[in-house]
CHARMM-style PDB file with segment names, atoms N, HN, CA, C and O in Angstrom:
ATOM      1  N   MET     1      72.806 277.118 216.161  1.00  0.00      PROA
ATOM      2  CA  MET     1      73.425 275.704 216.048  1.00  0.00      PROA
ATOM      3  C   MET     1      73.422 275.424 214.271  1.00  0.00      PROA
ATOM      4  O   MET     1      74.102 274.475 213.881  1.00  0.00      PROA
ATOM      5  N   ALA     2      72.815 276.085 213.443  1.00  0.00      PROA
ATOM      6  HN  ALA     2      72.262 276.855 213.760  1.00  0.00      PROA
ATOM      7  CA  ALA     2      73.191 275.874 211.952  1.00  0.00      PROA
ATOM      8  C   ALA     2      74.407 275.858 211.393  1.00  0.00      PROA
ATOM      9  O   ALA     2      74.762 275.281 210.365  1.00  0.00      PROA
ATOM     10  N   THR     3      75.143 276.649 212.268  1.00  0.00      PROA
ATOM     11  HN  THR     3      74.856 277.118 213.103  1.00  0.00      PROA
ATOM     12  CA  THR     3      76.413 277.045 211.932  1.00  0.00      PROA
ATOM     13  C   THR     3      77.835 276.026 211.977  1.00  0.00      PROA
ATOM     14  O   THR     3      78.907 276.062 211.372  1.00  0.00      PROA
ATOM     15  N   PHE     4      77.373 275.307 212.798  1.00  0.00      PROA
ATOM     16  HN  PHE     4      76.503 275.277 213.290  1.00  0.00      PROA
ATOM     17  CA  PHE     4      77.945 274.013 213.677  1.00  0.00      PROA
ATOM     18  C   PHE     4      77.777 272.811 213.229  1.00  0.00      PROA
ATOM     19  O   PHE     4      78.579 271.899 213.432  1.00  0.00      PROA
ATOM     20  N   HSD     5      76.481 272.682 212.435  1.00  0.00      PROA
ATOM     21  HN  HSD     5      75.829 273.422 212.270  1.00  0.00      PROA
ATOM     22  CA  HSD     5      75.594 271.461 211.826  1.00  0.00      PROA
ATOM     23  C   HSD     5      76.841 270.873 211.093  1.00  0.00      PROA
ATOM     24  O   HSD     5      76.752 269.646 211.092  1.00  0.00      PROA
ATOM     25  N   HSD     6      77.853 271.268 210.535  1.00  0.00      PROA
ATOM     26  HN  HSD     6      77.924 272.266 210.536  1.00  0.00      PROA
ATOM     27  CA  HSD     6      78.598 270.190 208.956  1.00  0.00      PROA
ATOM     28  C   HSD     6      79.861 269.687 210.191  1.00  0.00      PROA
ATOM     29  O   HSD     6      80.525 268.658 210.072  1.00  0.00      PROA
ATOM     30  N   GLY     7      79.962 270.473 211.120  1.00  0.00      PROA
ATOM     31  HN  GLY     7      79.423 271.309 211.216  1.00  0.00      PROA
ATOM     32  CA  GLY     7      81.214 269.834 212.313  1.00  0.00      PROA
ATOM     33  C   GLY     7      81.187 268.814 213.037  1.00  0.00      PROA
ATOM     34  O   GLY     7      80.184 268.513 213.684  1.00  0.00      PROA
ATOM     35  N   HSD     8      82.545 267.955 213.046  1.00  0.00      PROA
ATOM     36  HN  HSD     8      83.360 268.199 212.520  1.00  0.00      PROA
ATOM     37  CA  HSD     8      82.072 266.740 213.383  1.00  0.00      PROA
ATOM     38  C   HSD     8      81.976 266.802 214.758  1.00  0.00      PROA
ATOM     39  O   HSD     8      81.547 265.745 215.221  1.00  0.00      PROA
ATOM     40  N   HSD     9      82.254 267.789 215.717  1.00  0.00      PROA
ATOM     41  HN  HSD     9      82.602 268.648 215.342  1.00  0.00      PROA
ATOM     42  CA  HSD     9      82.029 267.996 217.135  1.00  0.00      PROA
ATOM     43  C   HSD     9      80.660 268.244 217.542  1.00  0.00      PROA
ATOM     44  O   HSD     9      80.218 268.033 218.671  1.00  0.00      PROA
ATOM     45  N   ALA    10      79.834 268.835 216.274  1.00  0.00      PROA
ATOM     46  HN  ALA    10      80.193 269.007 215.356  1.00  0.00      PROA
ATOM     47  CA  ALA    10      78.520 269.027 216.054  1.00  0.00      PROA
ATOM     48  C   ALA    10      77.814 267.850 216.229  1.00  0.00      PROA
ATOM     49  O   ALA    10      77.085 267.585 217.185  1.00  0.00      PROA
ATOM     50  N   SER    11      78.084 267.075 215.161  1.00  0.00      PROA
ATOM     51  HN  SER    11      78.676 267.291 214.385  1.00  0.00      PROA
ATOM     52  CA  SER    11      77.553 265.603 214.859  1.00  0.00      PROA
ATOM     53  C   SER    11      77.461 264.634 216.055  1.00  0.00      PROA
ATOM     54  O   SER    11      76.584 263.777 216.157  1.00  0.00      PROA
ATOM     55  N   ALA    12      78.572 264.875 217.067  1.00  0.00      PROA
ATOM     56  HN  ALA    12      79.284 265.571 216.984  1.00  0.00      PROA
ATOM     57  CA  ALA    12      78.764 263.751 218.085  1.00  0.00      PROA
ATOM     58  C   ALA    12      77.781 264.435 219.347  1.00  0.00      PROA
ATOM     59  O   ALA    12      77.434 263.762 220.318  1.00  0.00      PROA
ATOM     60  N   GLN    13      77.437 265.732 219.178  1.00  0.00      PROA
ATOM     61  HN  GLN    13      77.718 266.278 218.389  1.00  0.00      PROA
ATOM     62  CA  GLN    13      76.761 266.435 220.415  1.00  0.00      PROA
ATOM     63  C   GLN    13      75.211 265.897 219.854  1.00  0.00      PROA
ATOM     64  O   GLN    13      74.392 265.507 220.687  1.00  0.00      PROA
ATOM     65  N   MET    14      74.817 265.909 218.132  1.00  0.00      PROA
ATOM     66  HN  MET    14      75.482 266.225 217.456  1.00  0.00      PROA
ATOM     67  CA  MET    14      73.687 265.637 217.856  1.00  0.00      PROA
ATOM     68  C   MET    14      73.425 264.128 218.359  1.00  0.00      PROA
ATOM     69  O   MET    14      72.457 263.810 219.051  1.00  0.00      PROA
ATOM     70  N   THR    15      74.358 263.305 217.943  1.00  0.00      PROA
ATOM     71  HN  THR    15      75.144 263.563 217.381  1.00  0.00      PROA
ATOM     72  CA  THR    15      74.269 261.616 218.261  1.00  0.00      PROA
ATOM     73  C   THR    15      74.019 261.391 220.011  1.00  0.00      PROA
ATOM     74  O   THR    15      73.396 260.552 220.661  1.00  0.00      PROA
ATOM     75  N   GLU    16      74.704 262.389 220.315  1.00  0.00      PROA
ATOM     76  HN  GLU    16      75.211 263.071 219.787  1.00  0.00      PROA
ATOM     77  CA  GLU    16      74.495 261.998 222.172  1.00  0.00      PROA
ATOM     78  C   GLU    16      73.086 262.686 222.437  1.00  0.00      PROA
ATOM     79  O   GLU    16      72.573 262.217 223.453  1.00  0.00      PROA
ATOM     80  N   ARG    17      72.318 263.652 221.825  1.00  0.00      PROA
ATOM     81  HN  ARG    17      72.734 264.032 220.999  1.00  0.00      PROA
ATOM     82  CA  ARG    17      71.023 264.327 222.426  1.00  0.00      PROA
ATOM     83  C   ARG    17      70.522 263.293 221.843  1.00  0.00      PROA
ATOM     84  O   ARG    17      70.115 262.552 222.738  1.00  0.00      PROA
ATOM     85  N   ILE    18      70.269 262.693 220.505  1.00  0.00      PROA
ATOM     86  HN  ILE    18      70.600 263.294 219.779  1.00  0.00      PROA
ATOM     87  CA  ILE    18      69.159 261.649 219.909  1.00  0.00      PROA
ATOM     88  C   ILE    18      69.272 260.505 220.775  1.00  0.00      PROA
ATOM     89  O   ILE    18      68.257 259.935 221.175  1.00  0.00      PROA
ATOM     90  N   LEU    19      70.502 260.102 221.116  1.00  0.00      PROA
ATOM     91  HN  LEU    19      71.326 260.565 220.791  1.00  0.00      PROA
ATOM     92  CA  LEU    19      70.491 258.823 222.281  1.00  0.00      PROA
ATOM     93  C   LEU    19      69.992 258.888 223.294  1.00  0.00      PROA
ATOM     94  O   LEU    19      69.265 257.947 223.616  1.00  0.00      PROA
ATOM     95  N   ARG    20      70.191 260.157 224.337  1.00  0.00      PROA
ATOM     96  HN  ARG    20      70.782 260.921 224.076  1.00  0.00      PROA
ATOM     97  CA  ARG    20      69.617 260.704 225.137  1.00  0.00      PROA
ATOM     98  C   ARG    20      68.108 260.556 225.377  1.00  0.00      PROA
ATOM     99  O   ARG    20      67.489 260.244 226.394  1.00  0.00      PROA
ATOM    100  N   VAL    21      67.624 260.931 223.908  1.00  0.00      PROA
ATOM    101  HN  VAL    21      68.126 261.184 223.082  1.00  0.00      PROA
ATOM    102  CA  VAL    21      66.209 261.148 223.841  1.00  0.00      PROA
ATOM    103  C   VAL    21      65.581 259.747 223.849  1.00  0.00      PROA
ATOM    104  O   VAL    21      64.607 259.387 224.510  1.00  0.00      PROA
ATOM    105  N   LYS    22      66.278 259.063 223.036  1.00  0.00      PROA
ATOM    106  HN  LYS    22      67.068 259.356 222.498  1.00  0.00      PROA
ATOM    107  CA  LYS    22      65.970 257.364 223.058  1.00  0.00      PROA
ATOM    108  C   LYS    22      65.621 256.977 224.343  1.00  0.00      PROA
ATOM    109  O   LYS    22      64.454 256.693 224.613  1.00  0.00      PROA
ATOM    110  N   VAL    23      66.706 256.927 225.341  1.00  0.00      PROA
ATOM    111  HN  VAL    23      67.654 257.157 225.122  1.00  0.00      PROA
ATOM    112  CA  VAL    23      66.874 256.298 226.537  1.00  0.00      PROA
ATOM    113  C   VAL    23      65.795 257.039 227.476  1.00  0.00      PROA
ATOM    114  O   VAL    23      65.457 256.481 228.520  1.00  0.00      PROA
ATOM    115  N   ARG    24      65.397 257.952 227.217  1.00  0.00      PROA
ATOM    116  HN  ARG    24      65.672 258.405 226.369  1.00  0.00      PROA
ATOM    117  CA  ARG    24      64.249 259.071 227.755  1.00  0.00      PROA
ATOM    118  C   ARG    24      63.159 257.816 227.603  1.00  0.00      PROA
ATOM    119  O   ARG    24      62.859 256.879 228.343  1.00  0.00      PROA
ATOM    120  N   VAL    25      62.713 258.250 226.291  1.00  0.00      PROA
ATOM    121  HN  VAL    25      62.956 259.011 225.690  1.00  0.00      PROA
ATOM    122  CA  VAL    25      61.522 257.057 225.456  1.00  0.00      PROA
ATOM    123  C   VAL    25      61.374 256.043 226.141  1.00  0.00      PROA
ATOM    124  O   VAL    25      60.384 255.784 226.825  1.00  0.00      PROA
ATOM    125  N   LYS    26      62.700 255.149 225.967  1.00  0.00      PROA
ATOM    126  HN  LYS    26      63.504 255.359 225.411  1.00  0.00      PROA
ATOM    127  CA  LYS    26      62.756 253.747 226.569  1.00  0.00      PROA
ATOM    128  C   LYS    26      62.355 253.911 228.094  1.00  0.00      PROA
ATOM    129  O   LYS    26      61.686 252.974 228.527  1.00  0.00      PROA
ATOM    130  N   VAL    27      62.604 254.797 228.868  1.00  0.00      PROA
ATOM    131  HN  VAL    27      63.148 255.559 228.516  1.00  0.00      PROA
ATOM    132  CA  VAL    27      62.448 254.680 230.211  1.00  0.00      PROA
ATOM    133  C   VAL    27      60.985 255.266 230.619  1.00  0.00      PROA
ATOM    134  O   VAL    27      60.599 255.145 231.782  1.00  0.00      PROA
ATOM    135  N   ARG    28      60.200 255.889 229.659  1.00  0.00      PROA
ATOM    136  HN  ARG    28      60.513 255.987 228.715  1.00  0.00      PROA
ATOM    137  CA  ARG    28      59.038 256.476 229.744  1.00  0.00      PROA
ATOM    138  C   ARG    28      58.224 255.152 229.471  1.00  0.00      PROA
ATOM    139  O   ARG    28      57.447 254.857 230.380  1.00  0.00      PROA
ATOM    140  N   VAL    29      58.254 254.361 228.466  1.00  0.00      PROA
ATOM    141  HN  VAL    29      58.884 254.600 227.727  1.00  0.00      PROA
ATOM    142  CA  VAL    29      57.419 253.162 228.128  1.00  0.00      PROA
ATOM    143  C   VAL    29      57.887 251.893 229.025  1.00  0.00      PROA
ATOM    144  O   VAL    29      57.164 250.899 229.096  1.00  0.00      PROA
ATOM    145  N   ARG    30      58.950 251.960 229.609  1.00  0.00      PROA
ATOM    146  HN  ARG    30      59.537 252.768 229.551  1.00  0.00      PROA
ATOM    147  CA  ARG    30      58.781 251.109 231.031  1.00  0.00      PROA
ATOM    148  C   ARG    30      57.901 251.471 231.913  1.00  0.00      PROA
ATOM    149  O   ARG    30      57.159 250.565 232.292  1.00  0.00      PROA
ATOM    150  N   VAL    31      57.730 252.579 232.398  1.00  0.00      PROA
ATOM    151  HN  VAL    31      58.333 253.314 232.089  1.00  0.00      PROA
ATOM    152  CA  VAL    31      57.245 253.165 233.455  1.00  0.00      PROA
ATOM    153  C   VAL    31      55.907 253.163 232.939  1.00  0.00      PROA
ATOM    154  O   VAL    31      55.101 253.428 233.831  1.00  0.00      PROA
ATOM    155  N   ARG    32      55.359 252.951 231.771  1.00  0.00      PROA
ATOM    156  HN  ARG    32      56.014 252.736 231.046  1.00  0.00      PROA
ATOM    157  CA  ARG    32      53.930 253.220 231.525  1.00  0.00      PROA
ATOM    158  C   ARG    32      53.473 251.744 231.827  1.00  0.00      PROA
ATOM    159  O   ARG    32      52.566 251.546 232.636  1.00  0.00      PROA
ATOM    160  N   VAL    33      54.194 250.561 231.081  1.00  0.00      PROA
ATOM    161  HN  VAL    33      54.930 250.722 230.424  1.00  0.00      PROA
ATOM    162  CA  VAL    33      54.005 249.649 231.106  1.00  0.00      PROA
ATOM    163  C   VAL    33      53.697 248.857 232.669  1.00  0.00      PROA
ATOM    164  O   VAL    33      52.743 248.134 232.955  1.00  0.00      PROA
ATOM    165  N   ARG    34      54.835 249.266 233.521  1.00  0.00      PROA
ATOM    166  HN  ARG    34      55.611 249.853 233.289  1.00  0.00      PROA
ATOM    167  CA  ARG    34      54.700 248.888 235.056  1.00  0.00      PROA
ATOM    168  C   ARG    34      53.384 249.251 235.642  1.00  0.00      PROA
ATOM    169  O   ARG    34      52.725 248.477 236.336  1.00  0.00      PROA
ATOM    170  N   VAL    35      52.922 250.831 235.239  1.00  0.00      PROA
ATOM    171  HN  VAL    35      53.457 251.460 234.675  1.00  0.00      PROA
ATOM    172  CA  VAL    35      51.757 251.345 235.854  1.00  0.00      PROA
ATOM    173  C   VAL    35      50.766 250.275 235.348  1.00  0.00      PROA
ATOM    174  O   VAL    35      50.112 249.500 236.047  1.00  0.00      PROA
ATOM    175  N   ARG    36      50.776 250.392 233.783  1.00  0.00      PROA
ATOM    176  HN  ARG    36      51.307 251.022 233.215  1.00  0.00      PROA
ATOM    177  CA  ARG    36      49.242 249.273 233.384  1.00  0.00      PROA
ATOM    178  C   ARG    36      49.294 248.274 234.155  1.00  0.00      PROA
ATOM    179  O   ARG    36      48.267 248.163 234.825  1.00  0.00      PROA
ATOM    180  N   VAL    37      50.208 247.349 234.378  1.00  0.00      PROA
ATOM    181  HN  VAL    37      51.042 247.439 233.834  1.00  0.00      PROA
ATOM    182  CA  VAL    37      50.214 246.012 235.195  1.00  0.00      PROA
ATOM    183  C   VAL    37      49.790 246.099 236.648  1.00  0.00      PROA
ATOM    184  O   VAL    37      49.256 245.134 237.195  1.00  0.00      PROA
ATOM    185  N   ARG    38      50.020 247.247 237.284  1.00  0.00      PROA
ATOM    186  HN  ARG    38      50.453 248.031 236.840  1.00  0.00      PROA
ATOM    187  CA  ARG    38      49.534 247.236 238.684  1.00  0.00      PROA
ATOM    188  C   ARG    38      48.195 247.959 238.383  1.00  0.00      PROA
ATOM    189  O   ARG    38      47.446 248.118 239.348  1.00  0.00      PROA
ATOM    190  N   VAL    39      47.869 248.333 237.398  1.00  0.00      PROA
ATOM    191  HN  VAL    39      48.477 248.204 236.614  1.00  0.00      PROA
ATOM    192  CA  VAL    39      46.175 248.778 237.528  1.00  0.00      PROA
ATOM    193  C   VAL    39      45.509 247.572 237.279  1.00  0.00      PROA
ATOM    194  O   VAL    39      44.436 247.295 237.815  1.00  0.00      PROA
ATOM    195  N   ARG    40      46.214 246.693 236.330  1.00  0.00      PROA
ATOM    196  HN  ARG    40      47.085 246.918 235.895  1.00  0.00      PROA
ATOM    197  CA  ARG    40      45.766 245.555 235.825  1.00  0.00      PROA
ATOM    198  C   ARG    40      45.089 244.622 237.008  1.00  0.00      PROA
ATOM    199  O   ARG    40      43.904 244.293 237.057  1.00  0.00      PROA
ATOM    200  N   VAL    41      46.265 244.229 238.078  1.00  0.00      PROA
ATOM    201  HN  VAL    41      47.228 244.496 238.039  1.00  0.00      PROA
ATOM    202  CA  VAL    41      46.599 243.928 239.431  1.00  0.00      PROA
ATOM    203  C   VAL    41      45.373 244.400 240.365  1.00  0.00      PROA
ATOM    204  O   VAL    41      44.607 243.661 240.983  1.00  0.00      PROA
ATOM    205  N   ARG    42      45.371 245.522 240.328  1.00  0.00      PROA
ATOM    206  HN  ARG    42      45.993 246.123 239.826  1.00  0.00      PROA
ATOM    207  CA  ARG    42      44.447 245.989 241.135  1.00  0.00      PROA
ATOM    208  C   ARG    42      43.207 245.723 240.699  1.00  0.00      PROA
ATOM    209  O   ARG    42      42.530 245.319 241.644  1.00  0.00      PROA
ATOM    210  N   VAL    43      42.371 245.784 239.310  1.00  0.00      PROA
ATOM    211  HN  VAL    43      42.921 246.113 238.543  1.00  0.00      PROA
ATOM    212  CA  VAL    43      41.446 245.485 238.971  1.00  0.00      PROA
ATOM    213  C   VAL    43      40.929 243.970 239.667  1.00  0.00      PROA
ATOM    214  O   VAL    43      39.964 243.790 240.410  1.00  0.00      PROA
ATOM    215  N   ARG    44      41.823 243.063 239.204  1.00  0.00      PROA
ATOM    216  HN  ARG    44      42.607 243.209 238.601  1.00  0.00      PROA
ATOM    217  CA  ARG    44      41.802 241.870 239.482  1.00  0.00      PROA
ATOM    218  C   ARG    44      41.564 241.392 240.580  1.00  0.00      PROA
ATOM    219  O   ARG    44      40.944 240.329 240.586  1.00  0.00      PROA
ATOM    220  N   VAL    45      41.926 241.938 241.753  1.00  0.00      PROA
ATOM    221  HN  VAL    45      42.430 242.801 241.748  1.00  0.00      PROA
ATOM    222  CA  VAL    45      42.106 242.078 243.348  1.00  0.00      PROA
ATOM    223  C   VAL    45      40.780 242.439 243.477  1.00  0.00      PROA
ATOM    224  O   VAL    45      40.071 241.523 243.892  1.00  0.00      PROA
ATOM    225  N   ARG    46      40.202 243.521 243.245  1.00  0.00      PROA
ATOM    226  HN  ARG    46      40.779 244.266 242.908  1.00  0.00      PROA
ATOM    227  CA  ARG    46      38.722 244.350 243.296  1.00  0.00      PROA
ATOM    228  C   ARG    46      37.864 243.285 242.636  1.00  0.00      PROA
ATOM    229  O   ARG    46      36.884 243.073 243.350  1.00  0.00      PROA
ATOM    230  N   VAL    47      37.865 242.427 241.382  1.00  0.00      PROA
ATOM    231  HN  VAL    47      38.661 242.599 240.802  1.00  0.00      PROA
ATOM    232  CA  VAL    47      37.041 241.733 241.084  1.00  0.00      PROA
ATOM    233  C   VAL    47      36.997 240.523 241.668  1.00  0.00      PROA
ATOM    234  O   VAL    47      36.229 239.648 241.270  1.00  0.00      PROA
ATOM    235  N   ARG    48      37.689 240.388 242.512  1.00  0.00      PROA
ATOM    236  HN  ARG    48      38.313 241.100 242.836  1.00  0.00      PROA
ATOM    237  CA  ARG    48      38.241 238.724 243.173  1.00  0.00      PROA
ATOM    238  C   ARG    48      37.266 238.757 244.746  1.00  0.00      PROA
ATOM    239  O   ARG    48      36.652 237.880 245.354  1.00  0.00      PROA
ATOM    240  N   VAL    49      37.523 240.349 245.017  1.00  0.00      PROA
ATOM    241  HN  VAL    49      38.022 241.061 244.524  1.00  0.00      PROA
ATOM    242  CA  VAL    49      36.857 240.511 246.631  1.00  0.00      PROA
ATOM    243  C   VAL    49      35.273 240.815 246.355  1.00  0.00      PROA
ATOM    244  O   VAL    49      34.519 240.795 247.327  1.00  0.00      PROA
ATOM    245  N   ARG    50      34.802 241.068 245.181  1.00  0.00      PROA
ATOM    246  HN  ARG    50      35.415 241.084 244.392  1.00  0.00      PROA
ATOM    247  CA  ARG    50      33.386 241.206 244.618  1.00  0.00      PROA
ATOM    248  C   ARG    50      32.681 239.756 244.804  1.00  0.00      PROA
ATOM    249  O   ARG    50      31.728 239.301 245.436  1.00  0.00      PROA
ATOM    250  N   VAL    51      33.419 239.402 244.133  1.00  0.00      PROA
ATOM    251  HN  VAL    51      34.193 239.772 243.619  1.00  0.00      PROA
ATOM    252  CA  VAL    51      32.688 237.761 243.756  1.00  0.00      PROA
ATOM    253  C   VAL    51      32.591 236.744 245.138  1.00  0.00      PROA
ATOM    254  O   VAL    51      31.787 235.820 245.263  1.00  0.00      PROA
ATOM    255  N   ARG    52      33.647 237.171 246.159  1.00  0.00      PROA
ATOM    256  HN  ARG    52      34.300 237.922 246.057  1.00  0.00      PROA
ATOM    257  CA  ARG    52      33.750 236.376 247.401  1.00  0.00      PROA
ATOM    258  C   ARG    52      32.485 237.318 248.302  1.00  0.00      PROA
ATOM    259  O   ARG    52      31.867 236.749 249.202  1.00  0.00      PROA
ATOM    260  N   VAL    53      32.248 238.504 248.021  1.00  0.00      PROA
ATOM    261  HN  VAL    53      32.750 238.967 247.291  1.00  0.00      PROA
ATOM    262  CA  VAL    53      31.614 239.158 248.752  1.00  0.00      PROA
ATOM    263  C   VAL    53      30.041 238.444 248.230  1.00  0.00      PROA
ATOM    264  O   VAL    53      29.206 238.082 249.059  1.00  0.00      PROA
ATOM    265  N   ARG    54      29.821 238.323 246.695  1.00  0.00      PROA
ATOM    266  HN  ARG    54      30.499 238.617 246.020  1.00  0.00      PROA
ATOM    267  CA  ARG    54      28.772 238.070 246.198  1.00  0.00      PROA
ATOM    268  C   ARG    54      28.463 236.354 246.927  1.00  0.00      PROA
ATOM    269  O   ARG    54      27.453 236.020 247.547  1.00  0.00      PROA
ATOM    270  N   VAL    55      29.634 235.516 246.617  1.00  0.00      PROA
ATOM    271  HN  VAL    55      30.454 235.788 246.114  1.00  0.00      PROA
ATOM    272  CA  VAL    55      29.545 234.025 247.404  1.00  0.00      PROA
ATOM    273  C   VAL    55      28.736 234.007 248.706  1.00  0.00      PROA
ATOM    274  O   VAL    55      27.956 233.104 249.007  1.00  0.00      PROA
ATOM    275  N   ARG    56      29.018 235.184 249.514  1.00  0.00      PROA
ATOM    276  HN  ARG    56      29.653 235.918 249.270  1.00  0.00      PROA
ATOM    277  CA  ARG    56      28.984 235.051 250.981  1.00  0.00      PROA
ATOM    278  C   ARG    56      27.289 235.302 251.001  1.00  0.00      PROA
ATOM    279  OT1 ARG    56      26.676 235.293 252.069  1.00  0.00      PROA
TER     280      ARG     56
END
């Protein structure tokens, strides 16, 4: 890989790899955020159910 480092084609491959990695990271972050939101919603629902039971 080091021998192709100074070539234009190699630099193009590097940029493509960097972009792919960035896209993957963005997707992972989005998935994590969605999971966190779902967990928060579930916790809120559980708390509401507990409160209703206590009121009864």
